[in-house]
C-alpha positions in Angstrom: 10.3 -12.2 -13.6 8.9 -14.7 -16.3 5.9 -17.3 -15.9 8.5 -20.2 -16.8 10.5 -19.4 -13.5 7.3 -18.6 -11.2 7.4 -22.1 -10.0 11.4 -22.8 -9.7 11.2 -19.8 -7.2 7.9 -20.8 -5.5 10.0 -24.6 -4.4 13.2 -22.5 -3.4 10.6 -20.2 -1.3 8.7 -23.6 0.2 12.3 -25.4 0.5 13.6 -22.1 2.8 10.3 -22.2 4.7 11.2 -25.4 5.2 14.5 -25.1 6.4 13.6 -22.3 8.9 11.0 -24.9 10.4 13.6 -27.2 11.3 15.7 -24.3 12.9 14.4 -25.4 16.6 15.1 -28.9 15.7 18.3 -28.8 14.5 19.1 -26.9 17.6 17.9 -29.8 19.7 19.9 -32.5 18.0 23.1 -30.3 17.3 26.3 -32.0 19.5 23.9 -34.5 20.1 24.1 -38.2 19.8 21.6 -40.6 17.7 21.6 -44.3 17.1 20.2 -45.4 14.7 19.4 -49.1 13.8 18.9 -50.1 10.4 17.7 -53.0 8.8 14.4 -54.6 7.5 13.2 -53.4 4.2 14.4 -50.5 4.7 18.3 -52.4 3.9 16.6 -54.6 1.4 14.9 -51.9 -0.9 18.2 -49.9 -3.1 16.2 -46.8 -3.0 15.1 -46.8 0.6 19.2 -47.6 1.3 19.5 -44.5 -0.6 17.2 -42.3 1.3 17.9 -43.7 5.2 21.8 -42.5 4.3 21.1 -39.0 2.8 19.2 -38.8 6.3 22.1 -39.8 7.9 24.4 -37.7 6.2 22.2 -34.7 6.5 22.3 -35.1 10.3 25.6 -35.3 9.8 26.2 -32.4 8.3 23.9 -30.2 10.8 25.4 -31.7 13.6 24.4 -34.8 14.7 26.5 -37.2 15.9 24.9 -40.1 14.1 26.0 -44.1 15.2 24.7 -46.2 12.5 23.9 -50.4 13.8 23.5 -52.1 11.0 22.0 -55.7 10.9 21.3 -58.6 7.6 19.9 -61.3 8.0 18.7 -61.5 4.4 21.8 -61.3 3.6 23.6 -63.8 5.8 21.0 -66.1 4.5 21.6 -65.9 1.3 25.0 -65.9 1.2 25.1 -69.7 3.5 22.5 -71.0 0.9 24.6 -70.1 -2.3 27.4 -72.1 0.1 25.3 -74.9 0.8 24.2 -74.2 4.2 20.7 -74.1 5.0 19.9 -71.2 7.8 18.1 -72.9 11.0 15.5 -70.6 13.5 15.0 -71.3 16.8 12.3 -68.8 18.5 13.7 -65.9 15.9 16.9 -66.6 16.5 20.1 -68.2 13.8 21.4 -70.8 15.0 24.9 -70.3 14.0 27.8 -73.0 14.1 31.0 -72.1 13.4 31.2 -72.2 10.2 27.8 -69.7 10.0 29.8 -67.7 12.5 32.6 -67.3 9.5 30.3 -66.3 7.1 28.5 -63.9 9.4 31.4 -62.1 9.9 32.9 -62.0 6.3 29.2 -60.7 5.1 28.3 -58.4 7.9 31.7 -57.3 9.2 32.7 -57.2 5.6 30.6 -56.7 2.5 27.5 -55.1 4.0 29.7 -52.8 6.5 31.7 -51.5 3.9 29.4 -51.4 1.1 27.6 -48.8 3.5 30.6 -46.5 4.4 31.3 -46.5 1.2 27.7 -45.3 0.0 28.0 -43.0 2.7 31.5 -41.2 1.6 30.2 -40.9 -2.1 26.9 -38.5 -0.8 29.2 -36.5 1.2 29.6 -38.7 4.5 32.6 -39.4 6.5 32.7 -42.6 8.1 34.3 -45.6 9.3 33.2 -49.1 9.7 33.4 -51.3 12.7 32.3 -54.5 14.0 32.0 -55.2 17.3 35.6 -57.6 17.4 37.1 -54.4 16.8 38.8 -52.7 19.9 36.4 -55.6 22.0 34.2 -52.9 21.4 31.1 -55.4 21.9 32.0 -58.0 24.4 29.3 -61.7 24.4 29.4 -64.6 25.7 27.1 -67.8 24.8 24.1 -66.8 25.1 22.3 -70.6 24.6 24.4 -73.8 23.8 21.0 -75.1 22.2 21.5 -71.5 19.5 26.0 -72.2 19.0 27.7 -68.7 18.6 24.8 -67.1 19.1 25.8 -63.9 21.9 25.1 -62.3 24.7 26.2 -59.4 25.3 28.8 -59.4 29.3 30.3 -55.7 28.0 30.2 -52.6 25.9 33.4 -50.9 25.3 32.1 -48.0 24.1 35.6 -46.3 23.7 36.1 -46.7 19.7 32.8 -45.3 18.9 33.6 -42.2 21.0 37.4 -41.5 19.4 35.4 -41.9 16.0 32.6 -39.6 16.6 35.4 -36.9 18.5 37.0 -37.7 15.1 34.0 -36.2 12.9 33.1 -39.3 11.6 29.7 -41.7 11.6 30.7 -45.3 13.3 29.2 -47.6 11.0 28.7 -50.7 13.6 28.2 -54.9 12.3 27.1 -56.6 15.3 29.6 -59.6 15.5 31.3 -59.9 19.0 33.6 -61.4 20.9 35.2 -62.7 23.9 38.4 -63.5 25.4 39.5 -66.3 24.1 39.0 -65.3 21.0 35.7 -66.7 19.9 33.0 -64.6 17.5 29.4 -64.3 18.0 26.8 -62.8 16.0 24.6 -60.2 18.3 21.3 -59.7 17.1 21.1 -55.7 16.0 18.7 -54.8 17.9 20.4 -55.9 20.8 23.9 -54.3 19.8 22.2 -51.2 19.2 20.3 -50.9 22.4 23.3 -51.5 24.6 26.0 -49.0 22.3 23.2 -46.7 22.5 23.5 -46.6 26.6 26.9 -46.5 26.6 26.7 -43.6 24.6 23.7 -41.8 26.9 22.5 -41.1 23.1 19.1 -38.3 23.0 17.7 -40.6 20.6 17.4 -44.3 19.1 15.8 -45.1 15.9 14.6 -48.7 15.6 13.4 -48.9 12.0 11.4 -51.9 11.2 9.0 -53.2 8.8 6.3 -51.9 10.7 4.0 -48.4 11.0 5.2 -49.5 14.7 3.0 -50.3 18.0 -0.3 -50.7 16.7 -3.3 -51.7 19.5 -4.4 -54.0 16.4 -1.6 -55.9 14.5 -4.5 -55.7 11.3 -5.1 -52.2 11.6 -2.4 -49.5 10.8 -4.9 -47.1 11.7 -4.7 -48.1 15.8 -1.0 -47.1 15.4 -0.1 -45.6 19.4 2.1 -42.6 18.9 3.8 -42.7 22.5 3.5 -44.8 25.7 6.0 -44.6 28.3 7.7 -48.0 29.6 4.5 -48.5 32.2 2.3 -48.8 29.8 4.4 -50.7 27.2 4.9 -53.3 30.2 1.0 -53.1 30.3 0.6 -53.5 27.0 2.5 -56.9 27.6 0.1 -58.2 30.1 -2.7 -58.1 27.7 -1.2 -59.4 24.7 -1.2 -56.1 22.9 2.9 -56.4 22.4 3.2 -60.1 21.2 5.4 -62.0 18.4 8.5 -60.1 16.7 7.8 -56.3 18.3 8.1 -58.2 22.4 11.9 -58.3 21.7 12.5 -54.8 20.1 10.2 -52.8 22.6 11.9 -54.9 25.4 15.3 -53.5 23.4 13.6 -49.9 23.7 12.8 -50.1 27.9 16.4 -51.4 28.3 17.9 -48.8 26.3 16.0 -46.1 28.4 17.2 -47.9 31.3 20.4 -47.4 30.3 20.1 -43.3 30.0 19.2 -43.2 26.4 16.5 -40.4 26.6 13.7 -41.8 24.3 13.6 -44.6 21.8 11.3 -44.6 18.6 10.1 -47.3 16.2 9.9 -46.5 12.9 9.0 -47.7 9.4 12.0 -47.8 7.3 9.6 -48.1 4.2 8.6 -44.4 4.8 11.1 -42.0 2.2 12.7 -40.1 4.9 11.2 -41.3 8.1 14.5 -40.4 10.1 14.2 -37.0 9.2 10.0 -36.8 9.3 10.7 -37.8 13.4 13.7 -35.9 13.8 13.1 -32.5 12.2 9.8 -31.7 12.0 6.6 -32.0 14.6 4.8 -34.2 12.7 6.5 -37.7 14.5 6.3 -41.4 12.6 5.8 -44.8 14.6 6.1 -45.3 17.9 8.2 -43.0 21.3 8.6 -44.9 24.0 10.1 -43.0 26.3 10.5 -43.0 30.5 8.2 -42.6 33.4 7.8 -39.3 34.1 8.5 -39.2 37.5 11.6 -41.1 37.2 12.5 -39.2 34.4 12.0 -35.8 36.8 14.0 -38.1 39.2 16.9 -38.3 36.8 17.0 -34.9 35.9 17.4 -33.9 39.7 20.2 -36.0 40.1 22.2 -35.2 37.2 21.8 -32.0 38.3 23.0 -32.8 41.5 25.4 -34.6 40.1 26.5 -31.2 37.7 26.7 -28.8 41.0 
């Protein structure tokens, strides 16, 4: 053994140790559904985009049924401005006229969706891109006439997603919905991810965002709340700790849990490999939202009775 070879051997030994330590977590998620809501800074930064896609493919390779639900607000706004339309927002929701929803369909279901599928394929994944229009995956109606073609989800037809999972694909879903009359709607990405995760009864829903998680003091990252129940989250709504843009995100977490998602984590997408750190180590990042203990126990009891 030469002195020059020592660093490489040590590095390989460290890698082996890391893989061995990850085994219990791999067993926990093997064959289970994990939905990743991809957006925010992790989508804007090319480097972070690469790391998120690598995490998704690695999980897929170890047997996790990965479902990627993506937004694309910044790219949509850029395209609108290039086409001479000024983006407008009301309470954080994009005002979407007929021309804007056509642009949204082009950008979200076209450019962004296919670029993600292509990238996943390049790094060894097997992905298939669909929108909420395909197979009427996401059925919707007008949420508010003042917002135009912004959709409120009325039904999820999860069959197309299950078909892709059963055939070994990573479904990559753009959040465009439709109604029975052929109208197309722009759907909030967090809301769509929560509905889809609920329909799949996912083991985990990961909501990538641009902050550390839920903070007791929004200006102090050291006040991160690592874990809370639905009831505790409702208390934080009432006292104003959860406010502003975090309100609809946490509401989506609570809804997902009510729709049988086991746990939801609000995760900082700016941290490299944050998804792997969350799922395959005991470190954990962000804020984990879970059901009330008593309700969870009752749900488990009910599931056991159903399986008898």
